[in-house]
C-alpha positions as CSV (number, residue, x, y, z in Angstrom):
1,M,-29.3,-80.6,17.5
2,K,-28.8,-84.3,18.3
3,G,-29.3,-83.6,22.0
4,I,-32.8,-82.1,21.6
5,D,-35.7,-84.0,23.2
6,R,-38.6,-83.1,21.0
7,S,-41.1,-84.8,23.3
8,V,-40.6,-81.9,25.7
9,Q,-42.3,-78.6,25.0
10,P,-39.6,-75.8,25.2
11,G,-42.1,-73.5,26.9
12,D,-42.5,-76.0,29.7
13,D,-38.9,-77.0,30.2
14,F,-36.4,-75.4,27.8
15,D,-33.4,-77.2,29.3
16,G,-35.2,-80.5,29.0
17,Y,-36.1,-79.7,25.4
18,A,-32.6,-78.5,24.4
19,N,-30.5,-81.1,26.3
20,G,-32.9,-83.8,27.4
21,K,-31.9,-86.4,24.8
22,W,-28.2,-85.7,25.5
23,K,-28.7,-86.1,29.2
24,K,-30.3,-89.5,28.8
25,T,-27.5,-90.9,26.6
26,A,-24.3,-89.1,27.6
27,E,-21.7,-91.1,29.6
28,I,-18.6,-89.8,31.3
29,P,-15.5,-91.6,30.0
30,A,-13.7,-93.6,32.6
31,D,-10.6,-91.5,32.1
32,R,-12.4,-88.2,32.6
33,A,-14.1,-86.5,35.5
34,S,-16.8,-84.8,33.3
35,T,-18.1,-84.7,29.7
36,G,-19.8,-82.3,27.4
37,V,-19.6,-80.6,24.0
38,F,-16.1,-79.3,24.8
39,L,-14.9,-82.8,25.4
40,E,-16.3,-84.0,22.1
41,V,-14.5,-81.2,20.2
42,F,-11.4,-81.9,22.3
43,Q,-11.4,-85.5,21.3
44,K,-11.6,-84.5,17.6
45,A,-8.6,-82.2,18.1
46,E,-6.8,-84.9,20.1
47,K,-7.3,-87.4,17.2
48,R,-5.9,-84.9,14.7
49,N,-3.0,-84.1,17.1
50,A,-2.2,-87.8,17.3
51,E,-2.0,-88.2,13.6
52,L,0.2,-85.1,13.2
53,V,2.6,-86.0,16.1
54,K,2.9,-89.7,15.0
55,A,3.7,-88.6,11.5
56,A,6.1,-85.9,12.4
57,G,9.1,-88.1,12.1
58,E,8.3,-89.4,8.6
59,G,10.8,-88.4,6.0
60,N,13.6,-88.0,8.5
61,P,13.1,-84.3,9.2
62,A,16.2,-82.1,9.7
63,A,17.8,-81.8,13.2
64,G,16.3,-78.9,15.1
65,S,13.2,-78.6,12.9
66,N,9.8,-78.5,14.6
67,E,9.0,-81.9,13.1
68,R,12.2,-83.5,14.5
69,L,11.6,-81.9,18.0
70,I,8.0,-83.3,18.0
71,A,9.0,-86.7,16.9
72,D,11.9,-87.1,19.3
73,Y,9.9,-85.7,22.2
74,Y,7.0,-88.1,21.6
75,K,9.3,-91.1,21.0
76,A,11.1,-90.6,24.3
77,Y,7.8,-90.3,26.2
78,M,6.3,-93.4,24.7
79,D,9.4,-95.6,25.4
80,E,8.1,-97.0,28.6
81,A,10.7,-99.8,28.7
82,A,13.5,-97.3,28.7
83,I,11.8,-95.3,31.4
84,E,11.5,-98.4,33.6
85,K,15.1,-99.3,33.0
86,A,16.3,-95.8,33.9
87,G,14.4,-95.8,37.1
88,L,15.2,-92.8,39.2
89,E,18.6,-92.2,37.5
90,P,17.5,-89.1,35.5
91,L,16.6,-87.4,38.8
92,K,19.7,-88.3,40.7
93,P,21.7,-85.1,39.8
94,A,18.9,-83.0,41.2
95,L,18.4,-85.1,44.3
96,A,22.2,-85.1,44.9
97,K,22.1,-81.3,44.9
98,I,19.4,-81.4,47.5
99,D,21.3,-83.8,49.7
100,A,24.3,-81.5,49.5
101,I,22.5,-78.5,51.0
102,K,24.3,-77.7,54.2
103,D,22.8,-74.4,55.4
104,K,19.9,-72.0,54.9
105,G,22.0,-70.0,52.4
106,A,22.3,-73.1,50.2
107,L,18.6,-73.7,50.7
108,S,17.8,-70.2,49.5
109,T,19.8,-71.0,46.3
110,A,17.9,-74.2,45.8
111,L,14.6,-72.5,46.3
112,G,15.5,-69.8,43.7
113,A,16.8,-72.3,41.2
114,Q,13.4,-74.0,41.1
115,L,11.4,-70.8,40.4
116,R,9.4,-71.2,37.2
117,A,6.9,-69.2,35.2
118,D,4.0,-71.5,36.2
119,V,1.4,-69.2,37.6
120,D,-1.0,-66.8,35.9
121,P,-3.4,-65.0,38.2
122,I,-5.2,-63.0,35.6
123,N,-5.5,-64.8,32.2
124,A,-5.9,-68.3,33.5
125,T,-6.7,-67.8,37.2
126,N,-3.8,-70.2,37.9
127,L,-2.8,-69.4,41.5
128,D,-0.9,-72.6,42.5
129,T,2.6,-74.0,42.1
130,E,4.4,-76.7,43.9
131,H,7.5,-74.5,44.1
132,L,7.7,-72.1,47.1
133,L,6.9,-69.2,44.8
134,G,5.8,-68.8,41.2
135,L,6.7,-66.2,38.6
136,F,4.2,-64.4,36.3
137,V,5.5,-61.9,33.7
138,A,3.1,-59.3,32.3
139,Q,2.6,-55.6,32.0
140,G,2.4,-53.5,35.1
141,L,-1.0,-53.0,36.7
142,E,-0.5,-49.2,36.7
143,D,2.2,-48.9,34.0
144,P,1.1,-50.9,30.9
145,S,4.1,-49.9,28.9
146,R,6.5,-52.6,30.0
147,N,6.6,-56.1,31.4
148,V,7.3,-56.6,35.1
149,P,7.8,-59.7,37.3
150,Y,5.1,-60.8,39.7
151,L,5.8,-63.3,42.5
152,L,2.9,-65.5,43.8
153,Q,2.6,-67.9,46.7
154,G,3.0,-71.7,46.3
155,G,4.6,-74.6,48.1
156,L,1.7,-77.0,48.4
157,G,1.2,-80.5,47.0
158,M,-2.6,-80.4,47.2
159,P,-4.7,-78.0,45.2
160,N,-5.0,-75.1,47.7
161,R,-4.9,-74.2,51.4
162,D,-8.4,-75.4,52.1
163,Y,-7.2,-79.0,51.8
164,Y,-4.9,-78.4,54.7
165,L,-7.1,-76.2,56.9
166,K,-10.7,-77.2,56.5
167,N,-12.1,-80.0,58.8
168,D,-15.0,-81.4,56.8
169,K,-14.9,-85.1,56.1
170,D,-13.6,-84.8,52.5
171,M,-10.7,-82.6,53.4
172,V,-9.7,-84.6,56.4
173,E,-9.7,-87.7,54.2
174,A,-7.7,-86.0,51.6
175,R,-5.0,-85.0,54.1
176,T,-4.8,-88.5,55.4
177,K,-4.4,-90.0,51.9
178,Y,-1.9,-87.2,50.9
179,Q,0.4,-88.1,53.8
180,A,0.2,-91.7,52.8
181,Y,1.0,-90.8,49.2
182,V,4.0,-88.7,50.2
183,Q,5.3,-91.6,52.3
184,A,4.7,-94.0,49.4
185,I,6.6,-91.8,46.9
186,L,9.5,-91.4,49.4
187,T,9.6,-95.1,50.1
188,E,9.6,-96.0,46.4
189,A,12.6,-93.7,46.0
190,G,14.5,-95.4,48.8
191,T,14.3,-92.5,51.2
192,P,15.3,-93.4,54.8
193,D,12.6,-92.7,57.5
194,A,10.0,-92.1,54.9
195,A,7.1,-92.2,57.3
196,A,8.7,-89.5,59.6
197,K,9.7,-87.4,56.6
198,A,6.2,-87.6,55.1
199,K,4.7,-86.4,58.4
200,A,7.1,-83.5,58.6
201,I,6.5,-82.5,55.0
202,V,2.7,-82.4,55.5
203,A,3.2,-80.4,58.7
204,L,5.4,-77.9,56.9
205,E,2.9,-77.6,54.1
206,T,0.2,-77.0,56.6
207,K,2.2,-74.1,58.0
208,L,2.7,-72.8,54.4
209,A,-1.1,-73.1,53.9
210,Q,-1.7,-71.1,57.1
211,A,0.6,-68.4,55.8
212,Q,-1.2,-68.2,52.4
213,L,-4.0,-65.9,51.5
214,S,-7.3,-67.6,50.5
215,I,-8.4,-67.9,46.9
216,V,-10.9,-65.1,47.3
217,E,-8.2,-62.8,48.8
218,S,-5.8,-63.7,46.1
219,E,-8.3,-62.9,43.3
220,D,-8.7,-59.4,44.7
221,I,-6.7,-57.5,42.1
222,H,-6.6,-54.3,44.2
223,K,-4.7,-56.1,46.9
224,A,-2.1,-57.5,44.4
225,N,-0.3,-54.4,43.3
226,N,2.5,-54.4,45.9
227,P,5.8,-53.2,44.3
228,W,8.9,-54.3,46.4
229,P,12.3,-52.9,45.4
230,R,14.7,-55.7,45.0
231,T,16.8,-54.3,47.8
232,S,13.9,-54.3,50.3
233,F,13.3,-58.1,50.4
234,A,15.8,-58.6,53.2
235,T,13.9,-56.3,55.5
236,K,10.4,-57.0,54.3
237,A,10.8,-60.8,54.4
238,P,13.8,-61.8,56.5
239,G,14.7,-65.5,56.6
240,I,15.6,-66.2,53.0
241,D,18.9,-65.1,51.5
242,W,17.3,-63.1,48.8
243,N,20.6,-62.4,47.0
244,A,21.2,-66.1,46.7
245,Y,17.6,-66.7,45.7
246,F,17.4,-64.2,42.9
247,K,20.8,-65.0,41.6
248,A,19.8,-68.7,41.3
249,A,16.6,-67.6,39.6
250,G,18.4,-65.4,37.1
251,L,16.6,-62.4,38.4
252,D,19.3,-60.6,40.4
253,D,19.3,-57.6,38.0
254,Q,15.6,-56.9,38.4
255,P,15.1,-53.6,40.3
256,T,11.5,-54.2,41.4
257,F,9.0,-57.1,41.8
258,I,5.2,-57.0,42.2
259,V,4.5,-59.2,45.3
260,W,1.0,-60.5,44.8
261,Q,0.6,-61.7,48.4
262,P,3.1,-59.8,50.5
263,S,2.1,-61.1,53.9
264,T,2.5,-64.6,52.6
265,V,6.1,-64.0,51.3
266,T,7.0,-62.5,54.7
267,K,5.7,-65.6,56.5
268,F,7.2,-68.0,54.0
269,A,10.6,-66.4,54.6
270,A,10.2,-66.8,58.3
271,L,9.4,-70.5,57.9
272,V,12.5,-70.9,55.8
273,A,14.4,-69.6,58.8
274,S,12.5,-71.4,61.6
275,E,11.8,-74.8,60.2
276,P,14.5,-77.5,60.3
277,L,16.8,-77.7,57.3
278,D,16.2,-81.5,57.1
279,T,12.5,-80.9,56.8
280,W,13.0,-78.4,53.9
281,K,15.4,-80.9,52.2
282,A,12.7,-83.6,52.5
283,W,10.1,-81.2,51.1
284,L,12.4,-80.4,48.1
285,R,13.1,-84.1,47.6
286,F,9.5,-85.1,47.5
287,H,8.4,-82.3,45.2
288,T,11.3,-82.9,42.8
289,I,10.0,-86.5,42.5
290,N,6.4,-85.6,42.6
291,E,6.4,-83.1,39.8
292,N,7.9,-85.7,37.5
293,A,6.0,-88.8,38.8
294,S,3.2,-88.7,36.3
295,G,4.6,-90.3,33.1
296,L,8.2,-89.4,33.3
297,L,9.3,-91.9,36.0
298,P,8.7,-95.7,36.2
299,K,5.2,-97.1,36.4
300,A,5.3,-97.5,40.2
301,Y,5.5,-93.7,40.6
302,D,3.0,-93.1,37.8
303,D,0.4,-95.4,39.5
304,L,0.9,-93.7,42.9
305,A,0.5,-90.2,41.4
306,F,-2.7,-91.2,39.5
307,G,-4.0,-93.0,42.6
308,F,-3.9,-89.8,44.6
309,Y,-4.3,-86.9,42.1
310,G,-6.6,-88.8,39.7
311,K,-8.7,-91.1,41.8
312,T,-8.7,-89.4,45.3
313,L,-8.8,-85.8,44.3
314,T,-10.9,-85.8,41.0
315,G,-12.7,-89.1,41.2
316,T,-11.4,-90.3,37.8
317,P,-11.4,-94.1,37.8
318,K,-9.1,-94.8,34.9
319,Q,-5.8,-93.4,33.8
320,R,-5.7,-91.9,30.3
321,D,-4.0,-94.0,27.7
322,R,-0.3,-93.3,27.4
323,W,-0.5,-91.9,23.9
324,K,-3.1,-89.3,25.0
325,R,-0.9,-88.2,27.9
326,G,2.1,-88.1,25.5
327,L,0.1,-85.7,23.3
328,S,-0.6,-83.5,26.2
329,R,3.0,-83.4,27.1
330,V,4.0,-82.5,23.6
331,N,1.4,-79.8,23.4
332,V,2.5,-78.2,26.7
333,D,6.2,-78.2,26.0
334,L,6.2,-77.8,22.1
335,G,2.8,-76.1,21.7
336,D,3.6,-73.7,18.9
337,A,5.6,-76.4,17.0
338,V,2.5,-78.6,16.9
339,G,0.2,-75.6,16.3
340,Q,1.9,-74.6,13.1
341,I,1.4,-78.0,11.6
342,Y,-2.1,-78.2,13.0
343,V,-3.4,-75.0,11.4
344,K,-1.6,-75.7,8.1
345,K,-3.6,-78.9,7.7
346,Y,-6.9,-78.2,9.5
347,F,-7.6,-74.5,9.6
348,P,-8.1,-72.7,6.2
349,A,-7.6,-69.0,5.8
350,S,-11.2,-68.7,4.8
351,S,-12.4,-69.8,8.2
352,R,-10.1,-67.3,9.9
353,T,-11.5,-64.5,7.8
354,E,-15.1,-65.6,8.5
355,V,-14.6,-65.7,12.2
356,Q,-12.7,-62.4,12.3
357,D,-15.7,-60.8,10.5
358,M,-18.1,-62.4,13.1
359,V,-16.1,-61.0,16.0
360,K,-16.2,-57.5,14.3
361,N,-19.9,-57.7,13.9
362,I,-20.5,-58.8,17.5
363,L,-18.2,-56.1,18.8
364,K,-20.2,-53.6,16.8
365,A,-23.4,-54.8,18.2
366,F,-21.9,-54.7,21.7
367,D,-20.8,-51.1,21.1
368,E,-24.3,-50.1,19.9
369,R,-25.9,-51.6,22.9
370,V,-23.7,-49.6,25.3
371,D,-25.3,-46.5,23.8
372,T,-28.8,-47.7,24.9
373,L,-27.9,-48.4,28.6
374,D,-29.9,-46.0,30.7
375,W,-28.1,-47.1,33.9
376,M,-24.6,-46.2,32.6
377,S,-23.2,-42.7,32.9
378,A,-22.0,-40.9,29.8
379,G,-18.4,-40.9,31.0
380,T,-18.5,-44.7,31.7
381,K,-20.0,-45.3,28.3
382,Q,-17.2,-43.4,26.7
383,K,-14.6,-45.6,28.5
384,A,-16.5,-48.8,27.6
385,K,-16.7,-47.8,24.0
386,A,-13.0,-47.0,23.9
387,K,-12.2,-50.4,25.3
388,I,-14.4,-52.1,22.7
389,A,-12.7,-50.1,19.9
390,T,-9.2,-51.1,21.0
391,I,-9.7,-54.9,21.7
392,K,-7.1,-57.0,19.9
393,V,-8.6,-60.0,18.3
394,G,-6.7,-63.2,17.6
395,V,-8.4,-65.9,15.5
396,G,-7.0,-69.3,14.9
397,Y,-3.3,-68.8,15.6
398,P,-0.8,-66.1,16.4
399,D,1.0,-64.1,13.6
400,T,4.3,-64.7,15.3
401,W,5.4,-68.3,16.4
402,R,7.6,-69.4,19.2
403,D,11.1,-70.3,18.1
404,Y,12.3,-73.6,19.5
405,S,15.6,-73.8,17.6
406,G,17.8,-73.6,20.7
407,L,15.9,-76.3,22.6
408,E,17.6,-79.7,23.0
409,V,15.2,-82.6,22.6
410,R,16.5,-86.1,22.7
411,P,14.7,-89.3,21.6
412,D,16.0,-91.1,24.8
413,D,15.5,-88.5,27.5
414,P,11.8,-87.9,28.3
415,L,12.4,-86.3,31.7
416,G,15.3,-84.2,30.5
417,N,13.2,-83.0,27.5
418,H,10.5,-81.8,29.8
419,Q,12.9,-80.1,32.2
420,R,14.7,-78.3,29.4
421,A,11.4,-77.2,27.8
422,E,10.2,-75.9,31.2
423,L,13.4,-74.0,31.7
424,A,13.3,-72.6,28.2
425,E,9.7,-71.3,28.8
426,Y,10.9,-69.7,32.0
427,R,13.8,-68.0,30.3
428,H,11.5,-66.9,27.5
429,Q,9.3,-65.2,30.1
430,V,12.2,-63.6,31.9
431,A,13.6,-62.2,28.7
432,K,10.4,-60.1,28.3
433,L,11.1,-58.2,31.5
434,G,11.5,-54.5,31.1
435,K,10.5,-54.7,27.4
436,P,7.4,-53.2,25.8
437,V,4.2,-55.3,26.0
438,D,3.3,-57.4,22.9
439,R,-0.5,-57.1,22.8
440,D,-0.6,-59.7,20.0
441,E,1.0,-62.4,22.2
442,W,-1.1,-65.5,22.5
443,W,-1.6,-67.4,25.8
444,M,-3.1,-70.5,24.2
445,T,-1.9,-72.8,21.5
446,P,-4.0,-73.1,18.3
447,Q,-4.8,-76.8,19.1
448,T,-6.4,-75.8,22.4
449,V,-10.2,-76.2,22.6
450,N,-11.0,-73.0,24.5
451,A,-11.0,-69.3,24.2
452,V,-9.7,-66.5,26.4
453,N,-10.1,-62.9,27.3
454,L,-6.8,-61.2,28.2
455,P,-7.6,-58.2,30.4
456,L,-4.1,-56.8,30.6
457,Q,-3.6,-56.9,26.8
458,N,-7.3,-56.0,26.2
459,A,-7.3,-58.9,23.8
460,L,-9.2,-62.0,22.7
461,N,-7.8,-65.4,21.5
462,F,-10.0,-67.9,19.7
463,P,-7.8,-70.9,18.9
464,A,-8.3,-72.9,15.7
465,A,-9.3,-76.1,17.5
466,I,-12.5,-74.6,19.0
467,L,-13.5,-73.3,15.6
468,E,-15.0,-76.7,14.7
469,A,-18.5,-78.0,14.6
470,P,-20.7,-77.8,16.6
471,F,-19.2,-74.4,17.6
472,F,-18.3,-73.3,14.1
473,D,-19.0,-74.9,10.7
474,P,-18.0,-72.9,7.5
475,K,-20.6,-74.9,5.6
476,A,-23.4,-74.0,8.1
477,D,-25.9,-71.2,7.9
478,A,-24.7,-67.9,9.4
479,A,-27.5,-68.0,12.0
480,A,-26.3,-71.4,13.2
481,N,-22.7,-70.1,13.6
482,Y,-23.8,-66.9,15.4
483,G,-25.9,-69.1,17.7
484,S,-22.9,-71.3,18.6
485,I,-19.5,-69.8,18.2
486,G,-21.2,-66.4,18.4
487,A,-22.2,-67.2,21.9
488,V,-18.6,-68.1,22.8
489,I,-17.4,-64.8,21.2
490,G,-20.0,-62.8,23.1
491,H,-19.1,-64.6,26.3
492,E,-15.4,-63.7,25.9
493,I,-16.2,-60.1,25.1
494,S,-18.4,-59.8,28.2
495,H,-15.3,-60.7,30.3
496,S,-13.9,-57.3,29.4
497,F,-16.7,-55.9,31.6
498,D,-17.1,-58.5,34.3
499,N,-15.8,-58.3,37.9
500,T,-12.2,-58.7,36.7
501,G,-12.3,-57.1,33.3
502,A,-14.1,-54.0,34.4
503,E,-11.1,-53.1,36.6
504,F,-8.9,-52.5,33.5
505,D,-9.1,-49.7,31.0
506,A,-8.5,-49.9,27.2
507,Q,-4.7,-50.0,27.7
508,G,-5.0,-52.8,30.3
509,R,-4.2,-50.4,33.2
510,L,-5.8,-51.1,36.6
511,A,-8.1,-48.1,36.6
512,N,-11.5,-48.8,38.3
């Protein structure tokens, strides 16, 4: 209500009336590329997270407990002096393995070892990874009974192929600055012939970009369902030693993969065969450093990374404070550990029940409106109503939490902590392969200010952190809550019937 400009008549300019005062006074923070209500709620959650994380170590919690993991992870990340002193030492074992690569078979092993579960083409529309390929684990598009592995294209250090292939002024400038950035990172790491290697790396990534499908093509779900038997990779995509690749990735026992962009994988494998081994080794070296440069390596690397990815690509003038970035790291790598503490303190059971009831009411209204649609056939109405009736609704937090008991977190190893957490997440995803789908699984943490529709699971998640004023206020009138969080709920339900959601039936099967 504070953003309303009452000097404007809503009938003349409703946007000016509803948002006019806010537009006149809102400022974009120097460490952000945009602002809005979501940022305001995020900052509230961020402040709460900071209090929880900083207090996690109080009382000397037991080894292996969530509180101890959180405290040790955050302490390690915040010890900038120790990070400066360590220099590149924590990465030397990984860099030594790259230096030791002697042939394309060993290169295939190295490429397989870096595979991670870092893409999600359906729930989060995350189509990019710095690794050559990315893994997504979810139910089959045609068989929703079990989880299968999806392989997606990657390999680029800039956001997508357009940055390498388009010739407008902004993209040309980005390419020039990217090559300078690659050279600067390699130089900082003491890499011989950094300029020549940077040029070769960008040239290789340009060839990878040329081999990739566009974003529009990659979002076409009907082109994605390409099952490749494990034994067919050598003939469908010669150039990579796939036995070595999948063994290093821990996937050598998987009978079949869904290859999201098959022509790309074929071309990538050909590039592994045709491009010089030294170029691939330089590419591996750069990306091994680059993916850790922001916050996990000394300030020189951190500043270089922000200069390119922050200032050049997103126009953000100021790096976020270290403590804020530390919170982000903890929430990525120990999300459920923080989430359990967050909901215990900030999300009462009464709020969960109230929002669950709101979702039920809005789903009921949605169902009733389907009956009145004169443009929809009776058969389609039946399918739509079946989908509405079977939507799984998660409010606040999951009923089953992630178990971090086997994860090693040390108070003096920030880079190692992140790498072990990333590997643990990968193994968690791989362990789901071949098993029945858990439709109650969450894809967001409770402290995330967002909401999501999961078309494969036919499910909705509404994390606790978005269930705050001005979106939801348990003390507010019901009309106000239906007008705010109700709009978010309706928005997420509508995704079940948009260009993507409409492709899936009530069981999450690709059916349209």
